[in-house]
C-alpha positions in Angstrom: 0.0 0.0 0.0 1.3 3.5 -0.9 1.7 6.4 1.5 0.7 10.0 0.8 3.4 12.6 0.9 2.7 16.1 2.3 1.2 18.3 -0.4 1.0 22.1 -0.1 -0.9 24.3 -2.6 -1.6 27.9 -3.4 -3.3 29.7 -6.3 -3.3 32.8 -8.3 -5.8 34.1 -10.8 -4.3 32.0 -13.6 -2.1 29.3 -12.0 -1.9 26.8 -9.1 1.3 26.0 -7.1 1.5 22.4 -6.0 4.5 21.4 -3.9 5.0 17.8 -2.9 7.4 17.6 0.1 9.3 14.3 -0.4 13.1 14.5 0.1 15.3 12.3 -2.0 12.4 11.1 -4.2 13.3 8.5 -6.8 11.4 7.1 -9.8 9.2 10.2 -9.9 6.2 10.0 -12.2 3.9 13.0 -12.7 0.8 12.9 -14.8 -1.6 15.8 -15.4 -4.7 15.5 -17.6 -6.7 18.4 -19.1 -9.8 17.5 -17.1 -7.8 18.2 -13.9 -6.7 14.7 -13.0 -3.4 14.9 -11.1 -1.3 11.8 -10.4 2.1 11.6 -8.7 4.1 8.6 -7.6 7.7 8.1 -6.3 9.8 6.0 -4.0 12.3 6.9 -1.3 15.1 5.2 0.5 16.9 1.9 0.0 13.7 0.0 0.8 11.9 1.9 -2.1 9.0 2.9 0.0 6.2 4.0 -2.5 4.4 7.3 -2.2 1.4 8.2 -4.4 -1.2 11.0 -4.9 -4.2 10.7 -7.2 -6.6 13.7 -7.0 -9.1 15.4 -9.2 -8.5 19.2 -9.4 -11.4 21.6 -9.1 -11.5 22.5 -12.8 -9.8 22.0 -16.1 -6.1 22.8 -16.6 -3.7 23.6 -19.5 -1.3 20.7 -19.6 1.0 22.3 -22.3 1.6 25.5 -20.2 2.1 23.6 -16.9 5.6 23.0 -15.6 7.2 20.6 -13.1 10.5 20.9 -11.2 12.0 17.9 -9.4 14.4 19.0 -6.6 16.2 17.2 -3.9 13.7 18.1 -1.2 10.5 18.6 -3.1 8.6 18.4 -6.4 7.1 21.7 -7.5 4.4 21.8 -10.1 3.2 25.1 -11.6 -0.3 24.2 -13.1 -1.8 26.6 -15.6 -5.6 26.9 -15.2 -7.6 26.5 -18.4 -9.7 29.5 -17.4 -8.3 32.5 -15.6 -10.5 32.5 -12.5 -10.2 31.8 -8.8 -11.1 28.4 -7.6 -13.1 28.0 -4.4 -11.1 24.9 -3.4 -8.3 22.7 -4.9 -10.3 19.5 -5.3 -13.4 18.7 -7.3 -14.9 16.8 -4.4 -16.7 18.8 -1.7 -16.2 18.3 2.0 -13.1 18.1 4.1 -9.8 17.8 2.1 -7.5 14.8 2.7 -5.1 15.1 5.7 -2.0 15.2 3.6 -3.2 18.3 1.7 -2.4 21.7 3.2 -2.4 25.4 2.1 1.0 26.8 1.2 0.9 30.1 3.2 4.3 31.2 1.9 2.9 31.4 -1.6 -0.7 32.2 -0.8 -2.2 35.5 -2.0 -5.9 36.4 -1.4 -7.9 37.2 -4.5 -8.5 40.9 -3.5 -4.7 41.3 -2.7 -3.7 40.0 -6.1 -6.0 42.5 -7.9 -4.4 45.3 -5.9 -0.9 44.1 -7.0 -1.6 44.3 -10.8 0.6 47.0 -12.5 -1.1 50.3 -13.0 -3.6 50.1 -10.1 -1.6 52.3 -7.7 1.9 52.1 -9.0 3.3 51.6 -5.5 7.0 51.0 -5.8 7.4 50.2 -2.1 10.7 51.1 -0.6 12.7 51.2 -3.9 15.5 53.7 -3.8 15.6 55.0 -7.4 18.8 56.9 -6.7 20.7 53.6 -6.4 19.4 52.3 -9.8 21.8 54.5 -11.8 19.2 55.1 -14.5 20.6 58.4 -15.7 23.1 59.1 -18.4 26.0 58.8 -16.0 26.0 62.4 -15.0 24.9 63.8 -11.7 21.9 66.1 -11.4 22.8 69.7 -12.1 20.6 72.1 -9.9 21.5 75.1 -12.1 20.4 73.4 -15.2 17.0 72.4 -13.7 15.7 75.9 -14.0 16.4 79.4 -13.0 13.5 79.6 -10.6 14.9 76.7 -8.5 17.4 78.0 -5.9 19.6 75.7 -3.9 19.1 76.0 -0.2 22.9 76.1 0.3 23.2 79.1 -2.0 20.4 81.1 -0.4 21.8 80.4 3.1 25.2 81.7 2.1 23.8 84.8 0.6 21.7 85.6 3.6 24.7 85.1 6.0 26.8 87.4 3.9 24.1 90.1 3.9 23.5 89.7 7.7 27.2 90.0 8.5 27.7 93.1 6.4 24.7 95.0 7.6 24.3 95.9 11.3 20.9 95.8 12.8 18.7 98.8 13.2 20.1 99.6 16.7 23.6 99.8 15.4 24.6 96.5 17.2 25.5 93.4 15.2 22.7 91.0 14.5 22.4 87.8 16.6 23.3 85.6 13.6 26.4 87.8 13.0 27.4 87.4 16.6 26.9 83.6 16.3 29.1 83.6 13.1 31.8 85.6 14.9 31.8 83.3 17.9 32.1 80.2 15.8 35.2 81.6 14.0 33.3 83.0 11.0 33.5 86.7 11.9 34.2 89.6 9.6 36.6 89.2 6.8 40.1 90.4 7.7 39.4 90.1 11.5 41.6 88.0 13.7 39.8 85.4 15.7 
C-alpha cells in the first residue's frame, strides 16, 4: 500500500502552485490531464517505499503550459488553469480535504490582494530607492540646469549670511546671527579670531 506525501498548494488568478514535500524522491512519475486529473508517484530510500497521490482538481487545466521541477527536497508543479479565475477549493470533491493536503501560506495571496498588485492600479513602488538604480546618463543632477526659478538651499543660506554679516541691525549693534558667526570663527573678513 502506498503512502501519501505532504502536499502544499496555493493559487493565483491563472495558476496553481502544488508542492510535494518528499526529500530524495526516486522514480518520480507525474501525470496531469486536461480535465484536472493529477497523479504523482515516487519511491524513497533503499527500501523503495512507495508514495502516491491521485486527485481530481477543481477545474480543467492547460497541460501544455504547466511545468514541473523535481528538486532534492520537493517536487514543485506550476499548473496553468484552463480559465483565468479563482477556484473556491483545490479538489473537485466537496467536504473536508485529505489530511496530507495543506495550504502553502508562503505562496498564498488572497484574491483581492492580487488584484491590488496588478501593475497600474496604484503604482506603489514600495521602498525602492531609485537613486541607487543609476538610471541616468552617467551624469549627476545639475541644480542650475534644472531651472532658474529653482534655488539651492545652500546658495540662499550663504547669501543671507553674507548680507547679515555686512549690515548691522537697526540699533547699530551686530545682529544675533552675525554674533553667532563671529563666535564660531566665521567673523568679519580680515578680522583675527
